[in-house]
N, C-alpha and C positions, 0 to 999 in steps of 0.2 A: 504773339503777333509781331511781325517784323516792323522796324521803324520805317514809316512811309513818308514820302515827300509831301509837303504842303504847298499848294499852288496859290499864291496871293491873287486877289482880284478885287475890283470895285464894280459896283452895279449902279447905274444911273438910269432914270426914266426921263426922257425928254418930254416937253410939254405936249407933243403930239402922240405920246404913248410908246414911242420906240424905246425898247430896253437895250441898253448898251453895257456890255461886260468888257472890261479891260484888264489884262493880266501882263505885267512886266516880265520880260525874260531877256537879259542882256548878254546871253551866251554867244549869240551870233547876230550880225546886223541884218536880220530879216524880220518880217512881220506877216502874220496870217490874218486875213479878214474873212469872216464867215457870217453869212446871213441866213437865218432860218425863217421861213414863213410857215405859219401854223395852218397849212393846208396840204393835204395829200390825197391819195385815192379814197381814203375813208370819208372824206368830206364831199365826195361826188354823189350825185343823185342818179337814179335809173334813167337811162337814155342820154346821160351826159358823162359817161365814164371816159377816162383817158385824158381829161383836160389838164389835170395837175402835171402829168408827164409831158403833155404837149407844151405847156408853158415853160417847163425847164428848157426846151429847145427855143421857144420864141423869145425868151429873155436874153438870148445871145444874138438876136437879129437886129439890133439897133434900138435906139430910144430917142428922146427929144434932141439931144445934142451929140449923139454917138451914131456913126454910120454903121451899115449892116455888118461889116467885118471888123469894125474898129475896136470892139471890146477885146477880142483875141489879139488884135494887132498891137494895141497899146500896152497890154500886160506883157506880151512876148517881147516887145521892144525894150521894156523895162527890166528884162531878165527874169520875169516872173512866170508862174504857172497858175492855171485856173481850171475850174470845171463846175458842174452842178449835178445834183442827183435828186431823184424822187423816191419817196417811200410812202407807205400807207398813211403815215401820220404827219408828214411834213414834206416841204421842198426846200432844198438849200443850194446856195451859191457861194463859191469861195475863191480867193486868190491868195497866193503867197508871193511876196515881192521884197526886194531890198528895202530896208527900213525907210530910206529917203524917198521912196515912191509910194508911201502909205496913202498920201492924199489923192494920188491917181486912182487907186483902188476904191477909196471912199467915194470919190466923185462919180466913178462909173456905176457903183452900186446905187447911189442916190439917184442918178439920172434915170435908171431903169425902174427904180421903185416909184418915182413920181411921174415919169414921162414916157412909159412904154407905148401908151396908146397913140402917141404922135407918130410912131413908126409902124404900128400894127396895121398892115393893109392886106388885101386879098392875096397878093403875090406871096407875102411872107407866110400867111396861113397855109396856102396851098403847098408851098415848098416844104415847110416843116411837117405838115401832115404826111407827105410822101416819105420824108426822112424817118418818121416814127413807124410807118408801115414797113419800110425796109429794115429797120431795127428789129421789128417783130419777126419778120421773115428770117433774119440772120440768127437771132438769139432764141427764138421759140420754135417757129414752124419748121425750119430746115436744120435745126440743131438736134443731134441725137439726144434723146431723153428730154427735149426742150419743153414739153408740156407739164413736167412734174409739178412745178410750183403753182401753175394755174389750176391744176386739178386739186392740189391740196387746199388752196384757197376756196375752191368751189365746194368741196365736200367736208372741209374741216370746220366750217362755220354754218350757223343756222340759215335757213332760207330768208333772204332779204337783208342779211347782215352786211354792213358796208365793207367787210373784208372778203366777201365772197368773190369779188373780182380783184385781179392783181393790178399793179400800178400801170401796166402797159395799156389796160382798158380795152374797150371794144372798138375794132376798126369800123364797124357799121356806125357806131356813135360818132366817131371822128369824121367819117364821110358825110354824115348828116349835119355836122356842125357848120353854122353860118359864121360869117365875120362878126355879126352882132352877138352871137352866143359866146364867141371867144372874148370879145371886148367886155361882155358882161361878167364873165368869170374873173377876169383880171380886176375889174372894178369892184367886185364883191370881196376878193380875198387879199389883194396886193395893196397893203397900206402899212404905214409905220406902226400903228397900234396892233398889228397882227404879225409883227416881226421882232426878231432878236438879232442884234449886231454884236458879234464878239471880235475883239482885236487882241491878239496875243503876240508878243515879241519885243523887239528892241525899241520901246516907245516910252514916252512920258505920259502917264494917264491924264494929266491936266490938259496937255496939248491934244490928245486924242478926243477928249470931251469937247474941247473948243472946236476941233475940226468937224466932229459929228454934228454939233449944233449948226455950224455954217452950211454943211452940205445937206443934212437931213431935216434940220429944224423947220424949214419952210414947206415941207410936204404936209398937207393937211391930214389930220386923223380922219378915219372913216366913222368911228363912234360906236358901231355895233356890227356884228357878224352873224350869219345864220348858224343855228345850232346844227352840228353834224348829225347825220341820220342816227337813230338809236343803235347802240352797239352792245346792249346787254346780251349775254349768252349763257346758257346753262353750263355748269362746270365740266360736264362730260358730253360727248356726242350722243351717247345712248345706245349705240350699236357699233359693230364693226362694219365699215364700208370697204368693200374690196373690189378692185378693178384690175383686169388684165388689159394691158395696152400693147397691142402689136405695133411695132415701130421699126423704122430703118436704123437698127442699132446692132452693134457687133456682138454684144453679150447681154444676158439678162441683168437687170438691175432693179432692185426693190427700194421704194421710198415709203416710209411709214411716218405719218403725222399724228400727233396726239394734241388735243386741246388742253391748254394749261392756263394757270392764272396770268393776269396781265402784267406787263413790265411795270416796275415801280412798286410792286407789292412785296412784302417779306416772303410770300410763297414763291414768287418768281425767283427771288434770290436763291431759295432752296432748290428750285428746278435747275437753275444755272449750275449749282454745285453738283446736283444729280447728274446732269449731262456730262460734266467733266469727269466725275468718278467713273461713270459707265462708258463714256465714249470719247473722252478728250485725250488725243495723242496716243503714243505707242505704249504707254504704261497703263492704259485704261483696261477695265475688265473685258470689254468687248474685243479690243485689239488682241489681248492675250489669248482669249478663247477662240476667236474666229480667224485670226491671222497666224498666230504662233502655234497654238495647240492643235487646231484643226484647220488645214489650209482651205477654207471655204470662201473667205472674203478677200477681194483684191486689196492690197495695202493702200489705204486712202491717203490722198495728199493732205487732207485736213482732218477734221474730227469726224468720227462715225455718227455722233449725236450732237445736235446743237439746239439751243433755245433761241427762238426768234423773238425779239422784243417789241411786241405790239402793246399799245395802251388802251385800245378800245374794247374793253370787256373781256378779252381773252387773247392769249398768245398761242404759238405753236411750238411744240418740241418735235424735232424732225430727225429721223434716222435715214442715212444714205448707205445702201448695202449693195455695191456692185459685186456680182459673183465672179469668182475665178473661172477661167475657161474650163468647161467640162463639168462644172458644179451645177447640180439641180437647184434652181432658186428656191424651191419648196424646202429642201434640206437646209439651205442657208437660213431661210426665214424661221424655221422651227428652232434651229440652234440659237438664233438671235433672241427669240421670245423667251427661251429658257434662261439665257444669261440676263436678259433685261428684268425678268421676274425675280431673279435671285437678290436683287439689290433691296427689295422691300423687306427681306429677311435679315439683312445685316450689312453694315458698312464698317470696315476696319479703320482704326485711327491712322494707319499707314496710308490707306487710300485717301482719306480726308486731307492728310498733310500734303500728299502729292498733288491733289486737286487744288489746294490753297496755293501751293507754289506755282502751279501752272496758271491759275487765274491771276495771281499777282504779276507774274511775268508778262502775260498778255496785256493786262491793264496798263502797267508802267511802260511797256513798249509803245502802246498807242499814245500815251500822254507824253512820251519823250520828245515828240515833235510839236512845234508851234501849231501846225495844221491840226493834229489830233486833239490838242488841248482846246483850240478855238471851236472846233466842231462839237466837242463834249460840253463846253460851257453853253453853246447855243442849244444843244439837245436838252440839257437839264433845265435851262431857263424856259424854253418853249413848252416842254411837256409837263414840268412840275413847278415852274416859277421858282426854281431853287438852284442857282449856279453853284452853291456850296456843296452840292452832291458830287462835284468833281473830287472833292476831298473826302466826302463821307461815304460814297457808295461802296468802294472796295472794302473798308472795314466792316460794313454791313454784310457783304457777301461772305467775308472770311469768318464772321461770327456764326454762320450756319452750322448746326450740329448734326451728328449722325442720325439722331432721332428725327430732325427736320427732314433730312434726305429720305429716310425710310418712309416717313408719313406721306410726303408728296409723291413718292414712287407708288405707294398704294393708291393714291387718289388719281394719278395721271396715267401711269403705265399699265393700262387695263385693256382687256379685249373689247369692252364696250365703249372704248374711247379712242379708237384708232381708225385712220384711213390708210389702207394698204394698196399701193400702186405697184403692180408687177409689169415692168417693161420687158418684152421678149422680142427677139428678132422675127420680123415677118418672114414667112416662107419665101424661099427663092422662086423666081418665075419658072424655072425648069421643074422644081418640085410641084408647083401648082399644076403645070401642064401634065406632069406624069400622073397626078392624082385625078 
């Protein structure tokens, strides 16, 4: 196993329950501030979907002491960058600023953690509801192949499972949401004892702890939070689910999703290695077979196969198969299944070594930036209460054996455990008229 870097950190829990992770890195005079809240689309209830993502937008619309556009303005004026994202299992917000502007970022995050309701009015709600609708139109409804993820969520998980809806949620639910509903969601989930603050960069840990106490220490703990909806799921779907999706697309494209063990388990580590051997990069088994040996698959920009890390009962292993022009998608799919099935029969040491090198490279590339490291500290502290996984997770994945890969391949890559979505171009209008 290669010699891997060790990232130092300290973990403190403030009296109000806020967990603070600090990691020094004096390579450059910058600092990353990253806040994860333990609420995502998995925590939403029927009729109230889309709220986690809506709040990602509302959190940038001002708070007790911050004007509507001032969060962006103050960080930009300091020479920093910022954003927020929503996922099934969390919502996060982050800034990267010159180190001497650390307290500006901390003050801004504290003000919206403790004082968003002072600025959350009907105008803000209506504006951001329309922004979310427009985002859905741009990224899903009017985007070629845009429905693929929504359909995999819907059919890859059991009826009533909290992953059945994607993070964007239901527009009907958002239309029906009142200002009181929005305020209640914030009051339920946005609190220091449901958050992790990670600070990585050119800092003194004692000074960061002191600043965190000053800015966040006065925000009261909530004390308890609702249990998320039950997320248990059988290990396999139980049948093949197949859908043909006529769409305004230039070429056929097939997406295949398999239910697999949840992120954080040893079996997910094995699935991650399986996805890399089978579909990670240009040296993978699928790339060689479907791009180089038989020109069926369009050369992908990323990986042919990827494991998506969900913690609520099950994850998804997803294949993305865009057909070359003139290729029958059925021929491509049949060839894919043949190659995918072969991994259950054997994995070579050379394939494993290549996969380990690729996983190591991707992991270290992500952690090379203070932003990536802060996000990963927040991730592992929120999901597993263990920031030390920043140092321990990669060795765990690299320890996966060929037998582990073959075993999870037999358990996951099965005909009775897959959702197959075949997107095909809609007939042209003149073709329909001729018919």
